[in-house]
gemmi code that builds the backbone of each chain (N, CA, C; Angstrom):
import gemmi

chains = {
    "A": [
        ("UNK", (91.778, 90.416, 88.585), (92.102, 88.962, 88.351), (93.520, 89.723, 87.257)),
        ("UNK", (94.601, 89.522, 88.086), (96.163, 89.139, 87.273), (96.052, 88.814, 85.775)),
        ("UNK", (96.200, 89.702, 85.098), (96.738, 89.571, 83.570), (97.225, 88.274, 83.467)),
        ("UNK", (98.180, 87.894, 84.331), (98.743, 86.686, 83.923), (97.796, 85.178, 84.075)),
        ("UNK", (96.670, 85.399, 84.654), (95.350, 84.771, 84.664), (94.688, 84.446, 84.163)),
        ("UNK", (94.600, 85.835, 83.017), (93.957, 85.767, 81.999), (94.483, 84.929, 80.639)),
        ("UNK", (96.210, 85.065, 80.849), (96.759, 84.493, 79.874), (96.093, 82.766, 79.810)),
        ("UNK", (96.828, 82.447, 81.184), (96.520, 80.924, 81.456), (94.882, 80.357, 81.230)),
        ("UNK", (93.910, 81.215, 81.295), (92.750, 80.482, 81.266), (92.225, 80.520, 79.769)),
        ("UNK", (92.887, 81.595, 79.236), (92.510, 81.147, 77.575), (93.791, 80.905, 76.917)),
        ("UNK", (94.593, 80.116, 77.567), (95.997, 79.540, 76.633), (96.153, 80.373, 75.534)),
        ("UNK", (96.494, 81.436, 76.460), (96.925, 82.662, 74.976), (98.564, 82.900, 75.139)),
        ("UNK", (98.748, 83.749, 73.815), (100.634, 83.542, 73.798), (100.811, 84.960, 74.064)),
        ("UNK", (101.118, 85.328, 74.562), (101.817, 87.022, 74.999), (102.793, 87.745, 73.808)),
        ("UNK", (102.472, 88.935, 73.631), (103.099, 89.245, 72.421), (103.967, 90.560, 72.610)),
        ("UNK", (103.148, 91.308, 73.614), (103.812, 92.114, 73.997), (103.894, 92.591, 75.607)),
        ("UNK", (104.641, 93.664, 76.321), (104.684, 93.934, 77.695), (104.389, 92.808, 78.626)),
        ("UNK", (105.109, 91.580, 78.364), (105.012, 90.355, 79.066), (105.625, 91.400, 80.732)),
        ("UNK", (106.340, 92.029, 80.768), (106.657, 92.901, 82.249), (105.534, 93.117, 83.030)),
        ("UNK", (104.242, 93.121, 82.390), (102.838, 93.878, 83.031), (102.296, 92.856, 83.414)),
        ("UNK", (102.267, 91.237, 83.421), (100.902, 90.344, 83.526), (100.756, 90.244, 85.001)),
        ("UNK", (101.689, 91.376, 85.702), (101.378, 90.913, 87.298), (100.308, 92.271, 87.769)),
        ("UNK", (99.983, 92.948, 86.596), (98.925, 93.911, 86.620), (97.414, 93.538, 87.125)),
        ("UNK", (96.899, 94.154, 87.804), (94.901, 93.736, 87.940), (94.312, 94.219, 87.116)),
        ("UNK", (93.534, 93.280, 86.862), (92.146, 94.538, 85.960), (91.277, 93.623, 86.326)),
        ("UNK", (90.048, 94.735, 86.241), (88.563, 94.554, 87.002), (87.646, 94.194, 86.085)),
        ("UNK", (87.221, 94.576, 84.712), (86.554, 94.295, 83.939), (86.919, 94.052, 82.430)),
        ("UNK", (85.879, 93.388, 81.789), (86.524, 93.525, 80.650), (85.080, 93.573, 79.259)),
        ("UNK", (85.722, 93.793, 78.132), (84.841, 94.059, 76.990), (84.986, 93.267, 75.971)),
        ("UNK", (83.838, 92.556, 75.246), (84.566, 91.740, 74.194), (83.534, 92.228, 72.842)),
        ("UNK", (84.246, 92.696, 71.763), (83.272, 93.342, 70.613), (84.266, 93.483, 69.374)),
        ("UNK", (84.000, 93.451, 68.039), (84.601, 93.640, 66.809), (84.391, 95.209, 66.843)),
        ("UNK", (83.221, 95.482, 67.522), (82.848, 97.020, 66.826), (83.329, 98.010, 68.043)),
        ("UNK", (84.345, 99.081, 67.389), (85.039, 99.415, 68.341), (84.347, 100.870, 69.279)),
        ("UNK", (83.383, 101.142, 68.102), (82.302, 102.630, 68.600), (81.495, 101.762, 70.213)),
        ("UNK", (81.366, 100.820, 70.309), (80.718, 100.032, 71.291), (81.757, 100.077, 72.692)),
        ("UNK", (82.619, 99.846, 72.220), (83.719, 99.541, 73.184), (83.851, 100.871, 73.543)),
        ("UNK", (83.682, 102.089, 73.081), (84.061, 103.270, 73.360), (82.836, 103.710, 74.119)),
        ("UNK", (81.775, 103.196, 74.120), (80.468, 103.539, 75.068), (80.875, 103.202, 76.692)),
        ("UNK", (81.924, 102.447, 76.703), (81.549, 102.287, 78.190), (83.092, 102.402, 79.100)),
        ("UNK", (83.076, 103.064, 80.056), (84.214, 103.570, 80.466), (84.241, 102.831, 81.940)),
        ("UNK", (85.065, 102.296, 81.935), (85.127, 101.504, 83.501), (87.033, 101.331, 83.344)),
        ("UNK", (87.783, 101.704, 84.684), (89.078, 101.507, 84.895), (90.016, 100.560, 84.687)),
        ("UNK", (90.717, 100.271, 84.294), (91.666, 98.806, 83.936), (90.703, 97.438, 83.536)),
        ("UNK", (90.545, 97.926, 82.441), (89.900, 97.094, 81.505), (90.727, 96.254, 80.848)),
        ("UNK", (90.006, 94.590, 80.553), (90.671, 94.204, 79.133), (89.949, 94.349, 77.946)),
        ("UNK", (90.015, 94.449, 76.423), (89.788, 94.447, 75.584), (89.711, 92.922, 74.714)),
        ("UNK", (88.355, 92.341, 74.588), (88.603, 90.783, 73.499), (87.717, 91.562, 72.121)),
        ("UNK", (88.928, 90.370, 71.251), (88.440, 91.382, 69.778), (88.967, 90.171, 69.047)),
        ("UNK", (88.289, 90.113, 67.676), (88.977, 89.778, 66.631), (88.913, 90.423, 65.674)),
        ("UNK", (89.117, 91.552, 65.881), (89.216, 92.738, 64.555), (91.029, 93.152, 64.932)),
        ("UNK", (91.292, 93.488, 63.922), (93.548, 93.570, 63.755), (93.438, 94.395, 62.542)),
        ("UNK", (92.930, 95.864, 63.372), (93.336, 96.882, 62.716), (94.018, 97.711, 63.991)),
        ("UNK", (95.051, 98.716, 63.428), (95.662, 99.499, 64.469), (94.556, 100.187, 65.659)),
        ("UNK", (93.255, 100.882, 64.869), (92.414, 101.311, 65.811), (91.479, 100.685, 66.948)),
        ("UNK", (92.144, 99.480, 67.168), (92.197, 98.306, 68.255), (93.155, 99.483, 69.222)),
        ("UNK", (94.130, 99.628, 68.689), (95.069, 99.702, 70.064), (94.563, 101.386, 70.261)),
        ("UNK", (94.096, 102.005, 69.473), (93.917, 103.358, 69.527), (92.908, 103.494, 70.673)),
        ("UNK", (91.903, 102.379, 70.144), (90.550, 102.610, 71.014), (91.039, 102.012, 72.443)),
        ("UNK", (91.596, 100.911, 72.795), (92.047, 100.780, 73.891), (93.104, 101.884, 74.670)),
        ("UNK", (93.762, 102.666, 74.185), (94.642, 103.683, 74.549), (93.808, 104.872, 74.972)),
        ("UNK", (92.934, 104.982, 73.999), (91.670, 106.053, 74.719), (91.101, 105.404, 76.081)),
        ("UNK", (90.930, 104.214, 76.212), (89.920, 104.112, 77.410), (90.586, 103.591, 78.554)),
        ("UNK", (92.187, 103.928, 78.233), (93.189, 103.376, 79.512), (93.045, 101.976, 79.591)),
        ("UNK", (92.859, 101.071, 78.725), (92.551, 99.797, 78.753), (93.923, 99.387, 79.303)),
        ("UNK", (94.084, 98.223, 79.676), (95.446, 97.836, 80.099), (95.862, 96.059, 79.158)),
        ("UNK", (95.321, 95.614, 78.465), (95.174, 94.204, 77.946), (94.319, 94.361, 76.837)),
        ("UNK", (94.649, 93.745, 76.024), (94.273, 93.717, 74.814), (94.281, 91.691, 74.209)),
        ("UNK", (93.324, 91.017, 74.070), (93.469, 89.661, 73.924), (92.590, 89.589, 72.498)),
        ("UNK", (93.344, 89.301, 71.717), (92.628, 88.683, 70.204), (92.253, 87.014, 70.685)),
        ("UNK", (91.154, 86.924, 69.948), (90.582, 85.737, 69.822), (90.632, 85.273, 68.735)),
        ("UNK", (90.079, 83.700, 68.666), (89.964, 83.440, 66.817), (91.071, 83.381, 66.299)),
        ("UNK", (92.342, 83.128, 66.774), (93.253, 82.958, 66.227), (93.845, 84.326, 65.493)),
        ("UNK", (93.498, 85.666, 66.084), (93.790, 86.524, 64.915), (95.050, 86.912, 65.598)),
        ("UNK", (95.714, 87.390, 64.926), (97.064, 88.154, 64.738), (97.485, 89.399, 64.378)),
        ("UNK", (97.884, 89.836, 65.453), (98.017, 91.987, 64.848), (99.533, 91.848, 64.431)),
        ("UNK", (99.342, 92.642, 63.496), (100.690, 92.929, 62.590), (101.967, 93.541, 63.731)),
        ("UNK", (102.828, 93.909, 63.260), (104.309, 93.932, 63.929), (103.858, 95.290, 64.264)),
        ("UNK", (103.434, 96.260, 63.544), (103.229, 97.568, 63.863), (102.145, 97.791, 65.052)),
        ("UNK", (101.052, 96.972, 64.995), (100.386, 97.112, 66.108), (100.837, 96.410, 67.472)),
        ("UNK", (101.622, 95.845, 67.088), (102.209, 94.985, 68.377), (103.415, 96.039, 68.964)),
        ("UNK", (103.877, 97.074, 67.965), (104.495, 98.484, 68.832), (104.167, 98.894, 69.441)),
        ("UNK", (102.450, 99.305, 68.393), (102.014, 100.673, 69.048), (101.604, 100.239, 70.613)),
        ("UNK", (101.227, 99.169, 71.077), (100.775, 98.472, 71.843), (101.829, 98.637, 73.125)),
        ("UNK", (102.617, 98.094, 72.566), (104.130, 98.180, 73.669), (104.544, 99.590, 73.704)),
        ("UNK", (104.340, 100.721, 72.931), (104.722, 101.916, 73.547), (103.738, 102.448, 74.481)),
        ("UNK", (102.421, 101.628, 74.553), (101.398, 102.715, 75.282), (101.524, 101.436, 76.707)),
        ("UNK", (102.214, 100.581, 76.698), (101.985, 99.495, 77.534), (101.021, 98.770, 78.127)),
        ("UNK", (100.518, 98.556, 76.894), (99.560, 97.255, 76.968), (99.766, 96.460, 76.678)),
        ("UNK", (99.091, 95.099, 77.716), (99.409, 93.755, 77.150), (98.944, 92.966, 75.987)),
        ("UNK", (99.498, 93.123, 75.196), (98.578, 92.512, 74.502), (99.044, 90.631, 73.795)),
        ("UNK", (97.980, 90.374, 74.014), (97.784, 88.565, 73.399), (97.127, 87.946, 72.756)),
        ("UNK", (96.977, 86.801, 72.137), (96.570, 85.974, 71.122), (96.174, 84.541, 71.399)),
        ("UNK", (94.306, 84.628, 71.665), (94.182, 82.993, 71.807), (93.473, 82.603, 70.682)),
        ("UNK", (93.223, 80.811, 71.012), (92.780, 80.247, 69.736), (91.009, 80.232, 70.375)),
        ("UNK", (90.758, 80.848, 70.994), (89.486, 80.555, 71.648), (88.674, 81.448, 71.009)),
        ("UNK", (87.102, 80.811, 70.972), (86.243, 82.030, 69.747), (86.219, 83.020, 71.125)),
        ("UNK", (85.188, 83.970, 70.399), (84.801, 85.350, 71.008), (84.287, 84.819, 72.402)),
        ("UNK", (82.977, 84.054, 72.374), (82.048, 83.415, 73.236), (82.738, 83.050, 74.325)),
        ("UNK", (83.581, 81.681, 73.857), (83.831, 81.042, 74.899), (85.275, 81.908, 75.814)),
        ("UNK", (85.749, 82.491, 74.865), (86.914, 83.314, 75.775), (85.976, 84.474, 76.941)),
        ("UNK", (84.824, 84.947, 76.531), (84.325, 86.014, 77.408), (83.463, 85.270, 78.189)),
        ("UNK", (83.048, 83.819, 78.078), (82.691, 83.167, 78.950), (83.583, 82.433, 80.185)),
        ("UNK", (84.362, 82.316, 79.702), (85.671, 81.920, 80.816), (86.085, 82.798, 81.014)),
        ("UNK", (86.392, 83.709, 81.019), (86.751, 84.849, 81.737), (85.772, 85.425, 82.841)),
        ("UNK", (84.399, 84.956, 82.686), (83.675, 85.730, 83.214), (83.293, 84.772, 84.297)),
        ("UNK", (83.229, 83.878, 84.175), (82.582, 82.842, 85.274), (83.918, 82.000, 86.180)),
        ("UNK", (85.144, 83.004, 85.609), (86.093, 82.724, 86.898), (86.671, 84.203, 87.116)),
        ("UNK", (84.896, 85.064, 87.500), (85.508, 86.571, 88.087), (85.752, 87.603, 87.743)),
        ("UNK", (85.927, 87.628, 86.243), (85.854, 88.610, 85.946), (84.868, 89.329, 85.073)),
        ("UNK", (84.141, 90.566, 85.533), (82.987, 91.071, 84.966), (82.562, 91.520, 84.007)),
        ("UNK", (81.734, 92.533, 83.728), (81.613, 93.078, 82.321), (81.574, 94.159, 82.414)),
        ("UNK", (81.145, 95.294, 81.213), (81.035, 96.974, 82.082), (79.785, 97.069, 82.040)),
        ("UNK", (79.069, 97.238, 82.888), (77.427, 96.702, 83.123), (77.244, 98.296, 82.917)),
        ("UNK", (77.977, 99.282, 83.623), (77.636, 100.558, 83.898), (78.277, 101.612, 82.975)),
        ("UNK", (77.711, 102.646, 82.147), (78.018, 103.421, 81.172), (77.938, 104.799, 81.649)),
        ("UNK", (78.395, 106.163, 81.125), (78.166, 106.972, 81.276), (77.086, 107.391, 80.590)),
    ],
    "B": [
        ("UNK", (98.017, 128.767, 84.747), (97.600, 128.832, 83.117), (96.396, 129.654, 82.714)),
        ("UNK", (97.457, 131.232, 82.446), (96.480, 132.399, 82.226), (95.852, 132.063, 80.831)),
        ("UNK", (96.826, 132.249, 79.969), (96.505, 131.923, 78.609), (95.982, 130.635, 78.068)),
        ("UNK", (94.918, 130.812, 77.097), (94.569, 129.490, 76.676), (95.899, 128.664, 75.970)),
        ("UNK", (95.538, 127.383, 76.404), (96.528, 126.791, 74.923), (95.564, 126.180, 74.036)),
        ("UNK", (95.994, 126.529, 72.685), (95.398, 125.619, 71.444), (96.333, 124.825, 70.776)),
        ("UNK", (95.856, 123.710, 70.591), (96.656, 122.666, 69.588), (95.317, 122.487, 68.434)),
        ("UNK", (96.616, 122.354, 66.992), (95.642, 122.316, 65.921), (96.439, 121.153, 65.333)),
        ("UNK", (95.329, 120.723, 64.300), (95.868, 119.399, 63.864), (95.107, 119.563, 62.378)),
        ("UNK", (95.908, 118.793, 61.333), (95.129, 118.494, 60.120), (94.959, 116.721, 60.246)),
        ("UNK", (93.541, 116.592, 59.921), (93.169, 115.196, 59.637), (93.065, 114.895, 58.302)),
        ("UNK", (94.048, 113.572, 58.134), (94.346, 112.839, 56.758), (92.940, 112.176, 56.398)),
        ("UNK", (92.324, 112.459, 55.798), (91.290, 112.198, 55.394), (91.560, 110.092, 54.340)),
        ("UNK", (92.674, 110.337, 53.859), (92.754, 109.043, 53.089), (93.513, 107.909, 53.712)),
        ("UNK", (93.428, 108.349, 54.958), (94.421, 107.406, 55.749), (93.891, 106.726, 56.848)),
        ("UNK", (92.829, 105.819, 56.950), (92.308, 105.546, 58.127), (93.012, 104.490, 59.124)),
        ("UNK", (94.414, 104.181, 58.807), (95.228, 103.440, 59.354), (95.864, 104.591, 60.761)),
        ("UNK", (96.399, 105.840, 60.127), (96.590, 107.055, 61.011), (95.737, 107.426, 62.002)),
        ("UNK", (94.107, 107.013, 61.379), (92.954, 107.867, 62.000), (93.133, 107.943, 63.436)),
        ("UNK", (93.206, 109.213, 64.487), (92.933, 109.052, 65.710), (94.432, 109.318, 66.353)),
        ("UNK", (95.400, 110.033, 65.186), (96.839, 110.301, 65.709), (96.623, 111.626, 66.189)),
        ("UNK", (95.870, 112.463, 66.044), (95.600, 114.102, 66.773), (94.858, 113.803, 67.878)),
        ("UNK", (94.084, 112.673, 68.180), (93.522, 112.397, 69.599), (94.698, 111.471, 70.793)),
        ("UNK", (95.324, 110.872, 69.936), (96.869, 110.593, 70.793), (97.252, 111.514, 71.314)),
        ("UNK", (98.011, 112.186, 70.445), (99.120, 113.380, 70.693), (97.624, 114.331, 72.053)),
        ("UNK", (96.638, 114.736, 71.827), (95.892, 115.472, 72.893), (96.103, 114.917, 74.066)),
        ("UNK", (95.441, 113.316, 74.057), (95.562, 113.073, 75.105), (97.087, 112.842, 75.891)),
        ("UNK", (97.651, 112.865, 75.245), (99.518, 113.131, 76.077), (99.692, 114.433, 76.295)),
        ("UNK", (99.290, 115.446, 75.828), (99.281, 116.928, 76.055), (98.802, 117.187, 77.425)),
        ("UNK", (97.387, 116.615, 77.667), (96.302, 117.080, 78.450), (97.226, 116.075, 79.912)),
        ("UNK", (98.156, 114.865, 79.516), (98.313, 114.518, 80.589), (99.577, 115.294, 81.548)),
        ("UNK", (100.313, 115.391, 80.489), (101.487, 116.844, 80.885), (100.788, 118.149, 81.614)),
        ("UNK", (99.828, 118.382, 80.979), (98.914, 119.321, 82.068), (98.537, 119.638, 83.178)),
        ("UNK", (98.570, 117.523, 83.961), (98.096, 117.669, 85.240), (96.767, 117.309, 85.075)),
        ("UNK", (95.630, 117.125, 84.182), (94.324, 117.217, 83.971), (93.950, 115.700, 84.516)),
        ("UNK", (92.807, 116.084, 85.404), (92.375, 114.283, 85.999), (92.394, 113.282, 84.778)),
        ("UNK", (92.382, 111.983, 85.497), (92.307, 110.929, 83.991), (90.837, 111.030, 83.384)),
        ("UNK", (89.917, 111.004, 84.618), (88.696, 111.349, 84.093), (88.326, 112.398, 82.741)),
        ("UNK", (89.016, 113.344, 83.008), (88.602, 114.443, 82.043), (89.321, 114.038, 80.975)),
        ("UNK", (90.353, 113.597, 80.966), (91.592, 113.534, 79.791), (90.790, 112.115, 78.667)),
        ("UNK", (89.961, 111.296, 79.597), (89.864, 110.332, 78.871), (88.165, 110.578, 77.951)),
        ("UNK", (87.502, 111.440, 78.591), (85.974, 112.076, 78.100), (86.956, 113.037, 76.912)),
        ("UNK", (87.596, 113.485, 76.881), (88.602, 114.196, 75.788), (88.537, 113.640, 74.689)),
        ("UNK", (89.459, 112.696, 75.234), (90.286, 112.064, 74.137), (89.510, 110.982, 73.630)),
        ("UNK", (88.123, 110.463, 74.134), (87.294, 109.494, 73.297), (86.147, 110.347, 72.591)),
        ("UNK", (85.954, 111.296, 72.973), (85.138, 112.197, 72.203), (85.370, 112.905, 70.946)),
        ("UNK", (86.897, 113.199, 71.067), (87.722, 113.841, 70.056), (88.096, 112.598, 68.771)),
        ("UNK", (88.514, 111.295, 69.372), (88.448, 110.222, 68.742), (87.423, 109.922, 67.603)),
        ("UNK", (86.135, 109.587, 68.369), (85.232, 109.402, 67.516), (84.920, 110.088, 66.343)),
        ("UNK", (85.355, 111.781, 66.804), (84.738, 112.702, 65.695), (85.972, 112.822, 64.748)),
        ("UNK", (86.812, 112.467, 65.059), (88.195, 111.927, 64.276), (88.267, 111.696, 63.288)),
        ("UNK", (87.665, 110.142, 63.544), (87.194, 108.770, 62.854), (86.078, 109.690, 61.996)),
        ("UNK", (85.222, 109.795, 62.475), (84.173, 110.278, 61.857), (84.265, 110.900, 60.477)),
        ("UNK", (85.510, 112.328, 60.615), (85.896, 112.711, 59.801), (86.692, 111.810, 58.454)),
        ("UNK", (87.379, 111.212, 59.044), (88.178, 110.277, 58.134), (87.281, 108.853, 57.385)),
        ("UNK", (86.471, 108.962, 58.062), (84.983, 107.724, 57.540), (84.135, 108.794, 56.437)),
        ("UNK", (83.573, 109.561, 56.713), (82.373, 110.220, 55.657), (82.947, 111.720, 55.138)),
        ("UNK", (83.863, 112.506, 55.955), (84.331, 113.848, 55.143), (85.927, 113.815, 54.536)),
        ("UNK", (86.469, 112.600, 54.235), (87.750, 112.941, 53.904), (88.640, 114.161, 54.273)),
        ("UNK", (88.576, 114.133, 55.669), (89.642, 114.255, 56.747), (89.168, 115.922, 56.855)),
        ("UNK", (90.083, 116.788, 57.500), (89.328, 118.090, 57.754), (90.376, 118.607, 59.037)),
        ("UNK", (90.295, 119.578, 59.727), (91.244, 119.906, 60.816), (90.393, 119.550, 62.431)),
        ("UNK", (91.236, 119.791, 63.267), (91.135, 119.482, 64.392), (91.601, 120.524, 65.389)),
        ("UNK", (90.975, 121.359, 66.354), (91.351, 122.282, 67.067), (90.928, 122.146, 68.516)),
        ("UNK", (91.937, 121.925, 69.614), (91.543, 121.892, 70.925), (91.986, 122.766, 72.005)),
        ("UNK", (91.216, 123.778, 72.567), (91.647, 125.288, 73.307), (91.362, 124.461, 74.994)),
        ("UNK", (92.301, 124.624, 75.540), (92.407, 124.254, 77.009), (92.349, 125.766, 77.876)),
        ("UNK", (91.396, 125.925, 78.450), (91.794, 126.979, 79.474), (91.470, 126.732, 80.846)),
        ("UNK", (91.468, 127.432, 81.828), (91.347, 127.244, 83.022), (89.741, 126.554, 83.658)),
        ("UNK", (88.682, 126.810, 82.876), (87.439, 126.641, 82.998), (86.850, 125.373, 81.825)),
        ("UNK", (87.541, 125.233, 80.927), (86.807, 123.944, 79.819), (87.720, 123.703, 79.063)),
        ("UNK", (87.783, 122.744, 78.321), (87.896, 122.590, 77.225), (87.439, 122.295, 76.084)),
        ("UNK", (87.418, 122.887, 74.862), (86.702, 123.313, 73.889), (88.023, 122.179, 72.806)),
        ("UNK", (86.687, 121.241, 72.160), (87.213, 120.730, 70.737), (86.179, 121.143, 69.303)),
        ("UNK", (86.596, 121.561, 68.489), (86.409, 122.223, 67.288), (87.006, 121.237, 66.420)),
        ("UNK", (86.048, 120.111, 65.507), (86.050, 119.793, 64.551), (85.726, 119.420, 63.287)),
        ("UNK", (86.305, 120.534, 62.228), (85.513, 120.870, 60.997), (85.996, 119.988, 60.083)),
        ("UNK", (84.929, 120.024, 58.665), (85.452, 119.326, 57.336), (84.557, 119.968, 56.140)),
        ("UNK", (84.912, 119.802, 55.271), (84.763, 120.176, 54.393), (83.579, 119.057, 53.693)),
        ("UNK", (83.153, 118.073, 53.916), (82.581, 116.814, 53.635), (81.245, 117.110, 53.251)),
        ("UNK", (80.360, 115.931, 53.077), (78.684, 115.708, 52.412), (77.955, 116.648, 53.480)),
        ("UNK", (78.102, 116.709, 54.950), (76.827, 117.699, 55.751), (76.052, 116.388, 56.087)),
        ("UNK", (75.415, 116.724, 56.833), (74.646, 116.131, 57.602), (73.281, 116.334, 57.143)),
        ("UNK", (72.466, 115.257, 56.224), (71.186, 116.062, 56.376), (70.417, 115.776, 57.676)),
        ("UNK", (70.135, 115.095, 58.304), (69.145, 114.793, 59.124), (70.261, 114.395, 60.465)),
        ("UNK", (70.217, 115.465, 61.354), (70.777, 115.813, 62.843), (70.424, 114.861, 63.352)),
        ("UNK", (68.869, 114.784, 63.813), (68.234, 114.735, 64.808), (68.652, 113.087, 64.678)),
        ("UNK", (68.126, 112.304, 63.057), (68.569, 110.701, 63.291), (70.054, 110.389, 63.641)),
        ("UNK", (70.855, 111.630, 62.950), (72.253, 110.956, 62.973), (72.975, 110.726, 64.900)),
        ("UNK", (71.918, 111.382, 65.636), (72.196, 111.399, 66.796), (71.612, 110.282, 67.246)),
        ("UNK", (70.743, 109.485, 66.935), (70.235, 108.566, 67.541), (70.921, 107.324, 67.309)),
        ("UNK", (71.332, 106.456, 68.548), (71.900, 105.743, 69.037), (72.240, 104.149, 67.555)),
        ("UNK", (72.945, 103.796, 66.793), (72.510, 102.675, 66.224), (72.683, 102.994, 64.860)),
        ("UNK", (72.280, 104.472, 64.313), (71.593, 104.917, 63.033), (72.949, 105.118, 62.452)),
        ("UNK", (73.446, 105.005, 61.042), (74.624, 105.296, 60.459), (74.327, 105.213, 59.072)),
        ("UNK", (75.635, 105.797, 57.992), (75.188, 105.291, 56.612), (76.658, 104.868, 56.015)),
        ("UNK", (77.050, 104.489, 57.241), (78.769, 103.833, 57.094), (78.519, 102.820, 56.153)),
        ("UNK", (79.448, 102.562, 55.230), (79.213, 101.156, 54.320), (79.837, 99.800, 55.315)),
        ("UNK", (79.226, 98.800, 54.629), (79.870, 97.835, 55.210), (81.626, 97.689, 55.472)),
        ("UNK", (82.189, 98.159, 54.338), (83.593, 98.264, 54.229), (83.936, 99.038, 55.637)),
        ("UNK", (83.141, 99.855, 56.044), (83.636, 100.692, 56.983), (83.652, 99.761, 58.341)),
        ("UNK", (82.432, 99.270, 58.470), (81.831, 98.499, 59.672), (82.993, 97.033, 59.696)),
        ("UNK", (83.504, 96.726, 58.563), (84.599, 95.855, 58.855), (85.960, 96.218, 59.421)),
        ("UNK", (86.015, 97.265, 59.613), (87.095, 98.147, 60.101), (87.072, 98.565, 61.515)),
        ("UNK", (85.550, 98.111, 62.033), (85.305, 98.456, 63.543), (84.694, 99.405, 63.691)),
        ("UNK", (83.993, 100.066, 62.758), (83.205, 101.554, 62.759), (81.979, 101.601, 61.902)),
        ("UNK", (81.318, 102.508, 62.204), (79.827, 102.662, 61.562), (78.493, 101.663, 62.497)),
        ("UNK", (79.010, 101.843, 63.426), (77.953, 101.172, 64.470), (77.008, 102.215, 64.490)),
        ("UNK", (77.068, 103.561, 64.468), (75.867, 104.472, 64.710), (75.793, 104.670, 66.222)),
        ("UNK", (77.351, 104.957, 66.521), (77.760, 105.300, 67.910), (78.704, 106.084, 68.122)),
        ("UNK", (78.597, 107.152, 66.535), (79.976, 107.770, 66.970), (79.159, 108.922, 67.840)),
        ("UNK", (78.437, 109.918, 66.861), (77.989, 110.963, 67.657), (77.335, 111.017, 68.863)),
        ("UNK", (76.617, 109.947, 69.209), (75.901, 109.560, 70.542), (77.428, 109.149, 71.596)),
        ("UNK", (78.023, 108.797, 71.481), (79.233, 108.730, 71.918), (80.289, 110.393, 72.577)),
        ("UNK", (80.272, 110.936, 71.248), (80.895, 112.120, 71.543), (79.635, 113.109, 72.507)),
        ("UNK", (78.536, 112.966, 72.456), (77.479, 113.655, 73.426), (77.659, 113.403, 74.686)),
        ("UNK", (77.982, 111.711, 74.559), (77.833, 111.186, 76.037), (78.968, 111.268, 76.893)),
        ("UNK", (80.081, 111.798, 76.210), (81.305, 112.458, 76.918), (81.631, 113.636, 77.149)),
        ("UNK", (80.885, 114.401, 76.473), (81.025, 116.218, 76.737), (80.037, 116.485, 77.080)),
        ("UNK", (80.129, 118.028, 77.783), (79.085, 118.558, 78.652), (77.728, 119.102, 77.646)),
        ("UNK", (78.775, 119.913, 76.555), (77.849, 119.983, 75.597), (78.308, 119.850, 73.858)),
        ("UNK", (77.428, 119.767, 73.154), (77.912, 119.330, 71.754), (76.659, 120.274, 70.534)),
        ("UNK", (77.637, 120.833, 69.900), (76.812, 121.773, 69.078), (77.571, 121.364, 67.406)),
        ("UNK", (76.163, 120.834, 66.731), (77.041, 120.799, 65.372), (76.457, 121.519, 64.149)),
        ("UNK", (77.189, 122.220, 63.822), (76.664, 123.229, 62.685), (77.017, 122.476, 61.021)),
        ("UNK", (76.196, 121.866, 60.656), (75.848, 120.978, 58.954), (75.458, 121.860, 58.255)),
        ("UNK", (75.970, 121.895, 56.743), (75.345, 121.931, 55.872), (75.689, 120.974, 54.249)),
        ("UNK", (74.226, 120.430, 53.953), (74.304, 119.591, 53.320), (75.443, 120.104, 51.879)),
        ("UNK", (76.389, 119.469, 51.263), (77.635, 120.078, 50.257), (78.275, 121.025, 50.715)),
        ("UNK", (78.034, 121.132, 51.816), (79.310, 122.508, 52.366), (80.379, 121.643, 53.167)),
        ("UNK", (79.881, 121.177, 54.765), (80.600, 120.578, 55.478), (79.742, 120.766, 56.833)),
        ("UNK", (80.898, 120.101, 57.816), (79.995, 119.954, 59.032), (80.949, 120.559, 60.172)),
        ("UNK", (80.835, 121.405, 61.129), (82.383, 121.549, 62.538), (80.709, 121.509, 63.259)),
        ("UNK", (81.899, 120.760, 64.609), (81.066, 120.297, 65.536), (82.050, 120.582, 66.762)),
        ("UNK", (81.488, 121.262, 67.591), (82.016, 121.900, 68.868), (81.627, 121.419, 69.943)),
        ("UNK", (82.711, 120.896, 70.868), (82.140, 120.492, 72.079), (82.668, 120.926, 73.350)),
        ("UNK", (82.456, 121.002, 74.378), (82.858, 121.456, 75.789), (82.855, 120.304, 76.776)),
        ("UNK", (83.879, 120.215, 77.225), (84.197, 119.557, 78.547), (84.480, 120.394, 79.507)),
        ("UNK", (83.806, 120.715, 80.963), (84.222, 121.933, 81.473), (84.770, 121.212, 83.060)),
        ("UNK", (86.032, 122.052, 82.942), (86.511, 121.457, 84.246), (86.419, 121.516, 85.870)),
    ],
}
model = gemmi.Model(1)
for chain_id, residues in chains.items():
    chain = gemmi.Chain(chain_id)
    for i, (resn, *xyz) in enumerate(residues, 1):
        res = gemmi.Residue()
        res.name, res.seqid = resn, gemmi.SeqId(i, " ")
        for name, pos in zip(("N", "CA", "C"), xyz):
            atom = gemmi.Atom()
            atom.name, atom.element = name, gemmi.Element(name[0])
            atom.pos, atom.b_iso = gemmi.Position(*pos), 0.0
            res.add_atom(atom)
        chain.add_residue(res)
    model.add_chain(chain)
structure = gemmi.Structure()
structure.add_model(model)
structure.setup_entities()
């Protein structure tokens, strides 16, 4: 799925790295607990979260994730947006709740991260 | 690369915001060395979990990463409270973190299990009231 499709499906506002909306992603993970996110390794993934602190960006960076979506109308700080931009991670914000956002992406073909090391 | 490369970091225990900076730098360094993305990811995730643990539980410490042609060794040392029951601490979901730490996205009891998951060997040397040293190896 293209990141631009995620933006459209979730009605999300793009906060940085708009130039990478054409990238493909193949899996997604939704959680507010970063250690849960760190459990799963999957290439070119999307992180959906309602947590807004710099460790969200670092977690995505460690996992080589391509896109972060903040749900529940959460907005990151300018410093967080800069961090994501430095790492070429597309960041966006949606008004949708976590359950609805994950469900919407799943039924449209973006499956989860079922396999872990 | 005949001589081992050694990277040393002081991990600030007072600043949750900056936690993970050492792991970020190691990831960059390993990329420059041309190691495989899988190895780099395993090392950086394991180190990141350890770094977060040092900040949350031990008021910081030191991190050393040694890169040889055969392996990458990660040594995380702190002078924190120590781990009273290592077996319990290794169980997925077990955590002594406070609710305030959980509200920051950590303390789910996955830190040590994740460190073990992503490395080939993990050794914990800990003494209550003295500190903890964790040594991890990822073989190349």
